[in-house]
N, C-alpha and C positions, 0 to 999 in steps of 0.2 A: 139449301145446304147448311143453314144456320150460321153463316158468316156474312156480315155486311159487305165485306170485300168481294165475295162471290157475286153479290147483287150488283156491285159496281162494274165488275167484269162482264157479267151477263148483259147489263144495260149497254155497255160499250160495244159488245158484239152485235146486239140488236140494232144499234145505231150505225153499224159499220164505221165506228169511230177510227180516227187516225191513231197511229201508235208508232213506236220505235222498236225495231227488232235488232238486238245486239248479237252478232254472230262471231264467236271466237275464230280467229284465222291467223296462223303463223305467229302465235304469241301475242297478237294484238286483238282488238275488238273492232269488228266492222259494223257500223251502225247503218241501218236501212230505215228510211221513212216508209211506212206501210199502212195497212188498215186491217181491221177485223172483217171476216167474210161471213162466217156462219157458225152456229153452235150445233154440236151433236150431243149424244147422251153422255159421253165421257170426256169431252174436250171441245176444241174449236179449231177452225181453219183461219189462217192469216195469209194474206198475199205476200209473196217474197219477190225479190228483185229478179230480173231476167238473167238467164244463164248462170244460175247459182247451183245447178244440180251437183257438180263435183264436190263443192264445199258442204252442201246439205247432206249428201250421201256419206261423206266422211264423218260429219258430226253425228249422224244416225248410227253409223257403225261403231263409233267409240262411245255412244250413249252420253255425249257431251251436252250439258244443259246450255240453253241460250237465255238471254235476258229479254224481257218485254216491259215496256213502260207506256203509260197512256194517261190522259187527263180524264178524270171522272166528270160526270155531268154537273157536279157541284163546283168544279174548278180545281179540286185537289189532284195531286199526282200519285199514281199507284204504280208500283213495280213488282216484278216477281221473276223467278227463273223456272224453266221447265224444259224437258228434253223434246226433241222433234221425233215423232213416231212415224210420220208418213210424209211423202212428198208427191204432189200431183202437178205435173207440168201443164195440165189442161183442165183446171178447175172451172166449172161453169158458173160464172157470176149471173148471167141471164142467158136467154136463148141465142144471143148474138156475140157474147163476150166470154172468152176463155183467158185465164191468167194462171201463172205459176203460183202454187200455194203449198203451205206446210200445215200439218196437223199437230197440235200440242195438247197434252192432257191438262185438265185443270190443275193448277199448282196446289201444293200443300200449304205454302206460306206466302204471305204478301208483305210488301213494305210500303206503307203509306206515309207520306209526309205529314207530320203532326202540325197542329196549329202553332204558329210561331209564338215563342215566349219572349221575344225581344223585337222592338220596333225595327223594321227594315227600311232604310232610306233609299228612295229612288234618286239616282244621280243625275245632275245636269250634264249636258253634252260636253261642257268644258271643265269637268270636275278635276282634271289634272292628276288623277291617281293612276299609277301604272301597276298592272297586275300581270304576273307571270306564274305559270303553273307547269309542273313536270310530273310525269309518272315516276314513282320510286318504289322499289321492292319493300316488303314488310321489314326486312332486316337492315335496310340501308340507314346510315347515319344522316340525319337531316341536314347538317351543315356541310357535308361532302358535296363537291361540285357535281351536278348531274350531267349526263350526256346531252349534248345539244339535240340529238335525235329523239330524246324523250320529252321534249317540250310540247305542250299543248297550246296552240295559239288562241288566245281568248280576248274578249272585250268585257270589262266589268260593267254590270248592269245595275245591281243594287247590292246593299250589304247591311249587316247588323253586327253586333258583337258576338253572335253565335255562328254566323256563316255568311255566304254571299251567293249571288247568282251571276253567271257569266255566259256570254255567247261564244261558243267554240267555232272557230273558223277552220277551213281546210289547212293542212300543213304545207310544208315546203314542196312536197310531192303532189300537191293538188288533191289529195284524198281527204275525205271527211274525217273529222276528229274521232279518235277512238278512246272512249272512257267507259268503264263498266261500273255497275252499282257496287258501292262499298269499297271501291279501290282507294288505296292510300295515295295522296297527292302532296307534293311539295309546293307551298304557296309563298310567293314573295310580293309584298306590297311596298310601293315607293310613292312618296308624295313630297311636295316642296317643304324644305326646311326641317325635315325629320330624317332620322336614321331609318334605313330599311327595316321592315318588319318581316321576319322569316318565321313561318309556322307551317303546320301541316293540317290536313283535313281529309274528309271522306266524301266521295260522290254519293249523294243520297237520292237523287232523282235526275232524270233528263227527259226532255220532250222536244218535238220538232219546233223549229223556229217558224213563226208565221210569216216572217218577212223574206226569208231566203231558204230555198230548198237544200242548200249545201251546209247550213248551219244547225247546230244543236244547242238548246238552252240547258245549261248544266247547273244544278244546285249543289253547293258544297257546304258541309258542316265542319267548322273548326274543331280541332282537338281541344279538349278541356285544358285551360292554361293556368289554373290556379294552384296546381299541385306543388310547384317549386318556385323559387324566387324569380328565375328567368321568365317563367310562365306568367307570374303576377305582373312583372314589368311589361311584358308583351300585351297582356290584357289591359293594363293602364293606358298604353299607347293606342290600342284599338278603341277603347272607350272614348278617349279624347278625340280621335279621328271621327268616329261615328257621331259624337255629340256636335262637332263642328259642322259636319255634313247635314245633320238634322236642322241646325239653326239656319243654314243656307236654304234648305228646302222650305222652311217656314217663311223666310223672306220672299222666296220666289212665289209662293202661293199668295202671299199678301199682295205682292205687286200685281199678279195676274187678276186678283179679285178687284183691286182698285182700278185696273185698266178696263175691266169688264163693266 
């Protein structure tokens, strides 16, 4: 097909690789951990969660696109959107196993996480940084207080001056976190001795958590902060924080090297 991203997708399908299927539902996004099943001439089949026929049929009738994200064989994260064209409640995986599955055409565009342009610090368990994230509409004013129901429960995993990675936990209702690619998010960072840092960002990728089937690992990219004085002040605070965390990381590595 002349596009390296198609090669990554075809390789993932051939490996029956794990993926995340993002299904719009009642104004939210329902994430499902799933896998690729098989390739055909014009698209591919993916397993879907049990008892999803009503939602799938609704999405098909409205020609609504769904999101797909997966890890490539080289470790990068690839995402795209595509409509569901068919639903098969009895897709044959082998002679003994039938699963519910959906058929999607090959996408026109992909979104691949680029090589990082800034060092990303892996945080210690006792890093002491509090991260809170909320869904916000495109037109919302960042400093306005968001609704409690719009908060995404997260645990900070690593960060740089350009973005961060967080593990999304189920919400108050016990349902998995719902975030879609390129969604605008309100981000609040708090740490000892400093004024809270309020900024915004975009969800640029997500993939299943290896440690917990109810969690999603989410990658966020901060909005560019240098365009005005408040942005430059926020970038200065962020740079100072990441620099401090990087020095702590170096100390931990040295201590581990000496202990070994």
